[in-house]
C-alpha positions as CSV (number, residue, x, y, z in Angstrom):
1,M,173.0,16.7,105.3
2,S,170.5,16.7,107.9
3,I,168.1,13.6,109.3
4,W,165.4,15.8,108.3
5,E,166.4,17.3,105.1
6,G,163.9,16.4,102.6
7,V,161.6,14.3,104.5
8,S,158.4,16.4,104.7
9,E,159.1,16.9,100.6
10,F,158.9,13.1,100.2
11,V,156.0,12.6,102.6
12,T,154.3,15.8,100.7
13,V,154.8,14.1,97.5
14,A,154.0,10.6,98.7
15,E,150.7,11.7,99.7
16,Q,150.4,14.1,96.5
17,A,151.2,11.5,94.1
18,S,152.7,14.5,92.3
19,F,156.1,16.3,93.0
20,T,153.8,19.6,91.4
21,Q,151.1,19.4,93.7
22,A,153.7,18.9,96.8
23,A,155.6,22.1,95.6
24,N,152.0,23.8,95.6
25,K,151.5,22.5,99.0
26,L,154.4,23.5,100.5
27,D,155.0,26.8,98.7
28,I,158.3,25.9,96.9
29,S,159.5,25.2,93.9
30,V,158.9,22.0,91.9
31,A,162.6,22.3,91.1
32,Q,163.4,22.3,94.8
33,V,161.0,19.7,96.1
34,S,162.4,17.2,93.5
35,R,166.3,17.9,94.3
36,Q,165.5,17.3,98.2
37,V,164.0,14.1,97.3
38,S,167.0,13.1,95.3
39,Q,169.3,13.6,98.2
40,L,166.9,12.2,100.5
41,E,167.6,9.0,98.2
42,Q,171.0,9.4,97.9
43,R,171.8,9.8,101.3
44,L,169.7,6.4,101.9
45,S,171.1,4.8,99.0
46,T,167.4,3.3,98.1
47,K,165.1,4.6,95.7
48,L,161.9,5.6,97.3
49,L,159.8,6.8,94.5
50,Y,158.8,5.5,91.1
51,R,158.9,8.2,88.7
52,T,157.0,8.5,85.0
53,T,155.5,11.3,83.2
54,R,151.7,10.6,84.0
55,K,152.4,9.7,88.0
56,V,154.5,8.8,91.0
57,S,154.1,5.7,93.3
58,L,156.0,4.9,96.0
59,T,158.4,2.3,95.9
60,A,158.2,-1.0,98.6
61,E,161.0,0.5,100.2
62,G,159.6,4.1,100.1
63,E,156.6,2.9,101.2
64,I,158.1,1.6,104.5
65,Y,160.2,5.1,104.9
66,Y,156.7,7.0,104.1
67,Q,154.7,5.2,107.5
68,H,157.8,6.1,109.6
69,C,158.3,9.5,108.6
70,R,154.3,9.8,108.5
71,Q,154.5,9.1,112.1
72,V,157.6,11.2,113.2
73,L,155.6,14.4,111.5
74,N,152.0,13.1,113.4
75,G,154.4,13.4,116.4
76,L,155.7,16.5,116.3
77,K,152.3,18.0,115.4
78,D,151.1,16.1,118.5
79,A,154.1,17.8,120.3
80,E,153.1,21.1,119.4
81,R,149.4,20.7,120.0
82,A,150.6,19.6,123.5
83,L,152.5,23.1,124.1
84,G,149.8,25.0,123.1
85,N,147.3,23.6,125.4
86,L,149.8,24.7,127.9
87,K,148.9,28.3,127.0
88,D,146.1,30.2,128.8
89,S,145.0,32.2,126.2
90,P,144.2,30.7,122.7
91,Q,146.3,31.6,119.8
92,G,146.8,30.7,115.8
93,S,144.6,29.9,113.0
94,I,141.8,28.2,112.8
95,K,139.9,27.0,109.7
96,L,136.4,25.3,109.9
97,T,133.5,24.8,107.9
98,A,129.7,25.3,108.5
99,P,126.2,25.1,106.6
100,V,125.7,28.0,104.8
101,M,122.4,29.1,107.0
102,Y,123.3,27.8,110.4
103,G,126.8,29.4,109.6
104,E,125.7,32.9,109.3
105,T,123.3,32.8,111.5
106,F,124.5,31.4,114.1
107,I,128.0,29.9,114.1
108,Q,129.4,33.2,112.8
109,P,128.3,35.9,115.0
110,I,129.6,33.5,117.9
111,I,132.9,33.5,116.1
112,H,133.5,37.0,116.2
113,D,132.4,37.2,119.8
114,F,135.4,34.6,120.5
115,M,137.7,36.4,118.2
116,L,137.1,39.9,120.0
117,Q,137.7,37.7,123.4
118,H,140.7,36.0,121.8
119,P,142.8,38.7,119.5
120,A,145.5,36.1,118.8
121,I,143.3,33.8,116.6
122,D,142.9,34.1,113.0
123,V,139.8,32.4,111.6
124,V,139.0,31.0,108.0
125,S,135.7,30.5,107.7
126,D,134.2,28.0,104.9
127,L,130.3,28.2,104.7
128,T,129.2,25.8,102.3
129,N,126.4,22.7,102.3
130,Q,128.8,20.4,100.9
131,Q,129.8,18.0,103.7
132,M,134.1,18.7,103.4
133,D,136.4,16.4,104.2
134,L,138.3,17.2,107.3
135,I,141.9,15.6,106.7
136,E,141.9,16.5,103.2
137,G,140.9,20.0,103.5
138,G,142.6,20.9,106.6
139,Y,139.7,22.0,108.6
140,D,140.2,21.9,112.5
141,L,136.5,22.0,112.9
142,A,133.0,21.5,111.3
143,I,129.5,21.8,112.5
144,R,126.9,19.4,111.4
145,L,123.8,18.9,111.5
146,G,121.3,15.6,112.2
147,K,122.7,11.9,112.0
148,L,126.3,11.6,111.6
149,K,127.8,8.8,109.4
150,D,129.9,6.6,110.7
151,S,134.0,8.1,110.5
152,S,137.1,8.4,112.6
153,L,136.2,11.8,113.4
154,M,135.2,12.9,116.9
155,A,132.0,14.8,117.6
156,K,130.9,16.5,120.8
157,P,126.8,17.9,120.6
158,I,126.7,21.8,120.8
159,S,123.0,22.5,120.5
160,Q,119.5,21.2,119.1
161,R,117.1,21.4,116.4
162,H,113.5,20.7,116.6
163,Y,111.3,20.2,113.6
164,R,108.4,22.6,113.6
165,V,105.4,21.8,110.8
166,C,103.3,25.3,110.4
167,A,101.0,27.4,108.5
168,S,99.9,31.1,108.7
169,P,96.4,31.7,110.7
170,Q,95.2,32.5,106.3
171,Y,96.1,29.5,105.3
172,L,94.4,27.4,108.3
173,T,90.8,29.6,108.0
174,H,91.0,29.3,104.1
175,H,91.9,25.4,104.4
176,G,91.5,24.0,107.7
177,T,94.0,22.8,109.9
178,P,95.3,19.4,109.8
179,H,95.0,17.0,113.0
180,S,95.8,13.7,111.9
181,L,99.1,12.5,109.4
182,T,96.3,11.1,107.1
183,E,95.0,14.6,106.1
184,I,98.2,16.1,105.3
185,S,97.5,15.0,101.5
186,Q,95.0,17.5,101.4
187,H,96.6,20.4,102.0
188,N,99.4,22.4,99.9
189,C,102.7,21.4,101.6
190,L,105.6,23.3,101.1
191,M,108.7,21.5,100.1
192,G,112.8,22.1,100.3
193,Q,115.2,19.3,99.1
194,H,112.8,16.4,99.4
195,S,109.2,15.3,98.4
196,Y,108.5,13.7,102.3
197,W,108.6,14.9,105.8
198,R,109.0,13.2,109.0
199,F,107.2,12.2,112.1
200,E,106.8,10.6,115.1
201,D,103.5,8.5,115.5
202,N,103.3,5.6,118.4
203,Q,106.8,6.0,119.2
204,K,108.1,5.2,115.5
205,E,109.6,7.5,112.9
206,R,107.4,7.6,110.0
207,T,108.2,8.9,106.5
208,I,105.2,10.9,104.7
209,K,105.3,11.8,101.4
210,V,104.0,15.1,100.7
211,S,103.0,17.2,97.4
212,G,102.3,21.2,96.6
213,N,103.0,23.6,94.0
214,L,106.2,24.8,95.5
215,S,109.5,23.2,95.9
216,C,112.5,25.5,97.1
217,N,116.2,24.6,98.6
218,S,115.9,27.9,100.9
219,G,114.5,27.8,104.2
220,Y,114.2,31.3,104.3
221,G,112.2,31.0,101.0
222,L,109.9,28.3,102.2
223,V,109.0,30.8,105.5
224,D,108.1,33.5,102.8
225,A,105.5,31.4,101.3
226,A,104.3,30.2,104.5
227,L,103.6,33.6,105.9
228,K,101.8,34.2,102.6
229,G,99.2,32.1,103.3
230,I,100.3,29.7,100.4
231,G,100.9,26.5,102.1
232,I,102.2,24.4,105.1
233,V,105.4,24.1,105.8
234,Q,107.9,21.6,108.0
235,L,111.3,23.8,109.2
236,P,114.1,23.4,111.6
237,N,113.1,26.1,114.1
238,Y,115.4,28.6,114.0
239,Y,113.6,29.5,111.0
240,V,110.3,29.8,112.3
241,D,110.5,30.3,116.1
242,P,110.3,33.8,115.8
243,Y,106.9,33.6,113.6
244,L,105.5,31.6,116.0
245,Q,105.9,33.6,118.7
246,S,104.9,36.9,117.2
247,G,101.5,34.9,115.9
248,Q,102.4,35.0,111.9
249,L,102.4,31.4,112.3
250,V,100.5,28.4,114.0
251,E,102.0,25.2,114.7
252,V,100.0,21.7,114.2
253,L,100.5,18.4,114.0
254,T,102.5,18.8,117.7
255,Q,101.5,15.1,118.6
256,Y,103.8,14.0,115.8
257,K,107.2,16.2,115.9
258,I,109.9,13.8,115.8
259,K,112.5,14.0,118.1
260,P,115.2,17.2,118.7
261,E,118.2,16.4,116.4
262,T,121.7,17.0,117.5
263,I,124.0,20.0,116.1
264,W,127.2,18.7,116.4
265,A,131.0,20.0,116.5
266,V,133.3,17.7,115.0
267,Y,137.0,17.5,114.6
268,P,139.8,15.5,113.5
269,N,140.8,12.1,115.8
270,N,144.2,13.8,117.3
271,R,145.4,12.9,120.9
272,H,145.8,16.3,122.0
273,L,142.9,18.6,120.9
274,S,144.0,21.9,121.0
275,A,143.3,24.6,123.6
276,K,141.8,26.9,120.7
277,I,139.7,24.2,119.1
278,R,138.6,23.2,122.8
279,Q,137.9,26.6,124.2
280,L,136.1,27.7,120.9
281,V,133.8,24.3,121.4
282,E,132.9,25.2,124.7
283,F,131.9,29.2,123.9
284,L,129.9,27.3,121.6
285,I,127.9,25.6,123.5
286,E,127.6,28.1,125.9
287,R,126.6,30.9,123.8
288,L,123.8,28.2,121.6
289,N,122.4,27.0,124.9
290,P,121.7,30.3,126.9
């Protein structure tokens, strides 16, 4: 019996705490997983797992063996990444996640151009506004907006977003133009997921509670309402810039704009970042900052 036989099955069972889930992840039968782990325990003359009808857990010996096996398997993955870095043309699969609107409008078209340049690349894109766990979900890359939570993940800035407060000329004609933060309460504010807006006043960030007759979790929906003169809106620049340029919207309260927020490429903290991910991140930076 090879020293490698049963190791990947054992590690997967230990991490999934289930023979069934391990079999699904490895795409083999439960019987095969059970047989490989049992043969491994026989070869080692050591019980590695406690098995009950409800759960599977590691023995003390199994915990020690798992930690060493995990390091070995990580080393094998690092070796594969190191080989990938030697290749001039990126190839293989990339699994990424990004927020829905930003992903649809900006990230996905750039991904398609990257794929045209590198036909050996396969991409799985998961566009969702939920912050996915990169390790658990097996993601190679995530696009995240604004402040990041502390984590062991690596992050690289790829662009910025600017918040604009704006309204249609018709609205401002009928309701007046606000010139100070105290005047916001006099206006119909079109709200997104939060009932407050952020501003910078005397070099300090301020949060102002707003109110209005429309609350919508779609940036495009809020833009449409603003264009039709229903109220004032605060949105990232990529929603409103075309309408500001055409004059369909007018920016107000410019003296209170908050500092730009960073848009990040986030990826697992691997010792060897693969060539395909490194080149994709560089491609994103180039295209998002013309």
